[in-house]
N, C-alpha and C positions, 0 to 999 in steps of 0.2 A: 268533447274529447279532452283527455287528460294531457295537458301540454308537456308535463315532465316526461311521461311515458312516450310521447310522440317525438321526443327530441327537440321540442320547442322551448327555448329559454322563456320562462314565464314573465321575466322583467322586460326583455327587449322584443320578444316575439320572434327571435331569429332561430332558424333551424340550421345548425352548422353543417348538417349532411346535405341538405338541398340548397342551402344559401338563400332561402326565401324568408322574408319577414312576414309574419302573420298578424292580423289585427288583434289587438289586445282588448278590444271591446267585446262584451258578451255576444255570443252568437245569436242570430235572429232566425226565427222560423218564417222565412219568406213563403208566399203562396206557391204551391206546386207550379212548375213551369208550364205544364200542359193544361192548367186551368184557364179557361177563357175569362179574361179579366182586363178591363180598361183602367186607365189612371183615375178617371172620376169615380168609377165603381169602388175602387180600392180606397181612395181618399175619403169618400162619403161613408164607407163601411167602418172605418177606424176612427172617424171623427167622434170626439167624446160626447157631443150632443148636450152641452150644458144648456140649462134653461135660458131662453131669450138670448142665445149666443149671437153676437154680431160678427158678420164675416168681413165686411169692408165699410170704410168710412171715407167719404169725399172730403179731403182736407180743406177745400175752398168753401163748400156749403155746409159741411157738418152732417150731411145726409148719411144715415146709417142703413146698411143693407143687412138684414138679419140672415143668419145661415139658412134658415128655412126658406126665405125668399130667394136666396142665392141658388139653392138647389132647384126650386120651382122655376125660376127664370132660365136656368141652364137647360132644364129638360124641355121647357116650352120653346126656347130658341132652337134646340136640337131638332125638335119635331118640325119646326118651320123651315129649317135648313134642308131637311129631307124633302118636304112637300112643296114648298114655295120656291126655294132656290134650286133644288134638285141636286144637292150634294150627296155623295154616297161614299162608302168605305173605300179607302185607297186614294181618293182625290187629295190634292194638295191645295191648301188655302194660304195665300200670301197675306200677311198682316203688316200694315204700315201705318202706325198710329202712335201719338204720344200717350203717356200714361192716362188711364181712365178706368173708372170702376167697371165700365163695360168690357174692358179687355179680358179680365179673368172669366167673366161670364161667357164670352166668345170662345176663349181657349177650352174651357170645360165642355161647352156644347159641341164644339168640333171634335174633341177627343171622344165624347160619348158615342158619336156615330161613326167613329173610325176614320175621320178625316185628318190628314196630316197637317199640323200647324207649322208654318214657316214665317216667323216674325223677322222684320228688318228694322234697322235704325231709321227713324223718320227724318233725320238730318242728312241722310245719304244724298249725294248728288244723283241726278237722273241717270247719268252714264253708269254709276255704280249699281243703281237699282236695276238697270237693264241687264247687267251681268248676273245679278242675283235671281231675277225672274227666269233668265235662260237656264240657270243652274237647277232650280227647284221645279220648274215647269208647272206652275199652278193653274188651276182651272177657274179660280175665283179669287178676288182680292177684297179684303176689308181694310178700309182706310178712313181718314178723317177729312173734314172740310179744308183743313190747312195743308194736307199732304197729298190730296187726290191728284193734283196737277202733275205730280211726279210720275204718274202711271199713264200719262196721255199717249205715250209711244206704243202702248200695248193694247191688243184687242181682248182685254180681260173684262169680264163682267165684274162690276165693283159695287160695293155698298158702303155708305158712310156710317160708322158706328156712333157718330154724334148726331144722328138724324132721328126725327120722330118715327120714321119707318123702322129703323133698327129697334127702337124702344118698344114699338108695337109687336115686333116679332118675339120679344122676350116676355110679353105679358099676356098674349092671347093667341090661341091656336084652334083651328077648326078640326084638327085631327090629332089622334094620339101618337106618341112617339113609337115608331116601328122598331122592334127589337133588332139589334145588330150584334152579331157575334164578333167581338174584338178579342183577338188572342194577344197574349203578352209579347209574342214574337213580332206582332204587327208594328209597323212604323207609327210613331206618335208625333215626332217633330223633326224638322230639318232646321238646325241652327247654323248660322254662318260663323265660320272660324277661319283664320289664316293657317291653322295647323302648324306644321313645323318647317314649311318651305317658303312661306310668304305668298302663296297663291290662295285666293279666297276659295274655300271649300264648303260644301254642305254636309254638316255632321248629321248622320242619320241615327236618331235615338228611338229605341223601341219603347212600348208601354212597359216592358219588363225593366228596362234601364231606369225609367222614371220611378216605377214602383219600388225598386231597390233603394234609390236615394230617399224617397219618402219614408220607407220602412225604417231606415237607419235613424232618421230624426224622430220618428214616432217612438222608437225604442228608447232613444235618449230621453224624451219627455217622461216616459214611464220610469226610467231609472232615476231621474231627478225628482220623482214624486210629485209631478205637476198635478194640481188639484183644481186649478181655475185658469181661465184664459189669460194670456198675455196680450198686451196691446203693442203691436209692432208697426213701426213707421217704415213705409216703403219709399225709400229715396232712390232706389236703383230702378232704371227703366225696365218695363215688362218685356221689351224686345230682347234684352240682354239675357244670356243664360243665367246669370246670377239672379236677376229679377224674376225670370220665368219660373225657376225652381223654388225661389223664396215664396212666391205666390202659391204654388201647389202644396208646398210643405205646410204653410200657414193654415190652409184649408183643412189639411189632414189632422193637424195637431190641435185645431180649435182656436187658434189665435185670431184676434181682431186685427185687420190690416188697415192702417191709415194710409191712403194713397195720396202722395204728393202729385198734384194734378199738372202743375206747370213747371217751367224751368226752375232748377234748384237755386234757392237762396238761403244762406245760413240763418238769417233772422226768421224766415218763414219756417224753417225746420225747427228752430228753438221754440217758436210760437206754437207749432203743432204739438210738440212734446208737452208743453204746458197745458194747452187747451184740452187735449184728448188723454192726458195722463199716460203717456207712452212709457212702456217699460223696457222695450227692446228696439234697437235701431241697427239696421244693416248699412254699413258705410264702406266707401272705398278710401284708401290712404289719403288722397288729396283733401277730402272733406275732414278727416281727422286732423290733418295738419292745419287746415284753415280754422278749425275749431280751437285748437290749442294756441294758435297764433293770434286769434282775435283778442280784442281788449277784454279784460276781466269785467269791464262795465257792460259789455255786450251780453255775456252769459249771465251776469248777475241780475240783469233786467228781467230774467225769466225764471219761473219756478220749475226747476228740473228735478225735483225731489222724487218723482215717480220713476225716473230712469234707473234701471238695474244693470243692463248689459248692452254693450256696443260690440257688435261683431264686425270685424274688418276683413275684407277679402278683395280679390282682384289683383293685388300684388303685395309683397311683404312690406311691413311698416318698420321704419327705422327705429332703433333703440331710443334715439333722442326724442322722437315723437311719442313713443310709448311712455317714457319717463315724464314728459311734459303733460300728457293726458292724465296719468295717475296723480300727478301733483295738483292738477286743476280739478279733477273729479275723483277724489279718493274713495268714494262710496260706490263707484260704478266699475263693474268688471269689464275689462277690455279683452276680448278673445279674438284669435286669428284662425284662419283656415286656409287651406290650399286646394284648388280644384282646377279642373279643365272641362271645357265644353265636351270634349271627347270622352270624359269619364262621368258624364251627367253631373258635372260641377264639383262633387265632393270627393276628395281623396283623403284628406286629413283635417282634423279640427281640434281645437281646445274646447273642453266641455265644462270646465269648472274654474273657480278662482285660483285653485291650487295649480291647475295645468297652465293657466295664463301667466303664472310666475316664471315659466320657462321662456324667458325673453329670447326672441329670435326664432323660436320654434313655431311651426305651423300645426302643432298638435300631433295626435296619434292617428295612425291609419284607421280609416273608417270601417264599419262593420262589413263583413263579407268580402273584403279586399285582401289581396296578397301583394307584396312588393318585393322588388329586387333592386339592388344598387349595382349597376353594371359598369365596369371599367370601359370607357369609350374607346380605348386604344386596343384592347385585346379581347373584349367581350366576356370577361370573367366576372362572375357575381362576387360581390365584396361583403365583408363582415361589418359590424357596427363601427361607426366613427370614420369609415373610409368613404370619401366622396366619389361619386360616379353618377351616371345617368339613371334616373328613376324610371323603372318599369313597373307597371301595375296590371293586375288581372282580377276580374270579378264580374258580378252581374250588372254593374253599372257601366261597363265599357261599351262604347258605341258599336253599332253594327258595321259602320264604315263610312267612307266619304261618298256622297251621292255621285254616281256616274264616273267614278275615278278609282278603278281597281288598282292601278299602279300606286297611287298615294295611300290607299288602304293597306296594301301589302307592305309598304314601307313603314307604316305606323304600327301595324299589328302583326305579330309573327304567327307562325303556324300553331303555336301553343296558346294563343290568346293574350299574349303580353302586349300591352300598349306602351310604346316608347314615348315618354313625355317630352324628351328634348331638354329636360332641366337637370342641372347638376345639383345633387342633394346628398345628404347622409342621414342615417338614423342612429341615434345614440343608444346607450345600453339600457335606457328606460323606454325605448320605443317611440321617442319623439323625433319627428321629421324636421329637418332643417334644409331650406332651399339656399344653396350657396351662390349659384350663378346660373346663367342661361346658356345652354348649348345652342338652342335655336336663336334666331336673329330677330325676332319680333320686337318692336318698340312698344313699351307699355306707357301710353298716355292716359292718365287717370285709370279707368278700368277698361279702356279700349285697347285693342290690338291694332298696331299699325305695321303693315308689311313693307319693309324697305324695297323689295323687288318691284312692288306696284308703283311706288313713287319714282324709283329709278327709271322704269320704263317711260313714265310720263315726262320726266326731265329730259330723257334722251330723245324725246319726240320734238323738243324745242329746236328750231332751225339754227340757233346759235350755240347749242350745247353739243360738244363732241363726245363727252363721256360724263358719267355721274355716279356717285355712290351716296347712300343715305345711312347715317349712323345714329344711335341713340345718344342724345346729349342730356345729362342729368339736370333736372330742375326740381327743386324740393317741393314746390307747390303742386306739381302734376305728375311727378315721377320721372318721366323722360319725354323729350320732344324730338321730332325728326330734324336732323341737321343734314343739309345737302353739301356734299363735296363735289364741286363742279369743274370740269375742264371745258373752257370756252374754245370756240373756233378761233383760229388766228385772226387778229385785227378786230375781234368782237369787243364791244364796249358794254356788254350785258352787265347789269348791276344786280346787287343783292335784292333790292326792292322789286325789280322786274322778275327775278326768279321766283320770289315768294308769291307775287301776284299771279304769275302764270299757273302755278300749282293750285293756289287758293280758289281760282275760278272753276276748277274741275274736280275738287274733292270735298269730302265732309270737313267741317271745321276742325275736328280732332286730328285730321291727317295733314294739316297745313305744315309747310316747311317754316320753322321758326328761326333757324340760323343757316347761314350760307358761308362757305369758304371756297375760294378759287385756287386751283392747283394746276400744275403742268401735266401730271399723270396720276392715274389711280393704280395703286399697287394690286397686282393680281397673281394668282397661281398660274402655272403653265397651262392649265385647262381653262383658264379664263375666269375663275371664281374670285370675287372681290375679297381682298384681305382686310376685312373690317377691323380686326383687332389692331392692325398696324395703324389704321386711320384713327382709331380711338386713342391709341397711345400718343399720336401726334397732336390731336386737337383737344384731348381731355387728359392732360398730363397727370392730374391728381387722381384719375380713375382709370387704372390700367385695364380694367375689364368691365363689361357692361353688366350692371346689376339689375335684378328684377325690380 
C-alpha cells in the first residue's frame, strides 16, 4: 500500500484521518488464516536449515542438540504423547520445571499434536500453583524432580522431564505420529499474567498469535541479510512469556540457543559467552545493571569479543544504565523492546544500531500491528508526541483471558483493540516511548507482582486492619513491593513479622521488602486505594510509579 496515497505519514506511520499509527516495518505475507498450520510446522518450514545446524546447547555439560535431532525428538515425543500418555488435541498440559533442553522439545511436541501448553514459575508457592491449576484445568502435568512435590495436592497424572522415562519417550516409539489437524485459530498456550487489574489471569494465545510473532522476527532476519546462525544465550526462564517466545523464534530463524540450566549467576553467564562464542543475549534490566556495576576486573577476565547484540526487555532501561553499558561495551549493540503477554510478547523493538541510538525508545511498532494513543480522560485518539494509553491491534493479540469474559471485554474492545494500560507516546519518526504505567503492577526484575494479591494476603493477618502495596524503586531490580499497614489497636506487629508472614506464602519475587505503618489508607469514595498519594508520601523523589 502506498502510504502517501493512503494518508499515512511515511515517517511516523500516523494517519491523521483515522488517528491510527501503522507499522513502518515492511509488510509480511503471513500464511492465510484458513490454512491448517501449527506453530512447529511453521517454524520448521521457515528454518534456514544450515548444514549441521545446532538447535540447543546445555550450558553445564556443553552437550549439543542438532536441529535435525531436535525435530526428530520432537516428533518421537509427540507420537508417544498420543499413544502412551493419551494426550489429544485441546487438552491442556501444565509445565512446572526449571530451564532444561528438554523443555523446548516438550513444548514443540505438545504443540505438534494440538495440546495447549501452560507453563508456570517453578518458584511459585503451592497455594499459587493451586490457583493456576484451577484456572487452566490441565489433564496432565510435566514437572521435574525438584518441583514435583508442589503438585501433590492435585490428582494430576505427572511425568518428570528430567527422568530416564522422559528421555526414552523422545528417542524411540513403536508407532508413527498420527496426523492432527491444528488450525491457526486453535489455542496454543495459556500463559499466566496479572493483566491490568492485579488478578492472575490465563492469557489464551492461539497458533496464529505465535506464528505472527515468529513471522515478524523471521522477516527481520531476512531484512538484515542473515546468512549464518547466531549463538543466543537463553538467560530468561522458559516458563516466562519472554523465554517461551525467544525459544520458538530461535528455532524458526535457525539460531543456536545456549540454555542456562541453573540459577542465574553473572560469572556463569560471562563464562558461557566466552565458551560458546555467544553473539546475542536476551536480558532483563536488572542483569544489565548488574553487568555495568560489576568490577571491570570481572568482565575483563572473560573473552567477550564474540558478543554482538544485547536485547533488553521486561521493563524499560534507565538512560544511566544505557550510557554505562555503552561505555563498558562500545562494540556491542544494546537494543530494547516492549511487549505484553497479551500481545504475544512483541509490540515494538529496536532493530539496528541506528535505532538503538533513540535513547529511551522501545523501538518502532512491529510488523502487522496498528496502534492508537488514547487520552485516558476522554477516550480521544491523539497525534504524535501526545502521551496517552497505548492501544494495539493485529494478528498477535490474544484470544482473551481464560474463563473470564468480563476481563476479556475490559481489555479488548469490539473492534479488536487491546488496551495496554501503559502511558506512551509515539514521535514523528514512529518510535514508541513508554512514559509511565496506568496499570498498577509492580515490576520486580522481569516479573509482574500484583498489589491486590499481596493486599488480600496482608489483610488476612489477624493483627492487620488494612493494607496497601506500592512499588518502591530499587535500581538493582526495578521495583520492590512496599507494604503500607494499618495495625489493629494495641497491636505490636513489627516490620519483620509482616515480611515473614508474607514470605511464607508467596514466591521469592513477591516478598514484601519494605513496610511502613500508618493510621489510615487513603481511598476514593468507592473504596479504591489512592496509590499515587501513598507514593508521593513514601517516595518523595518519585511522584509517579515508573515502569
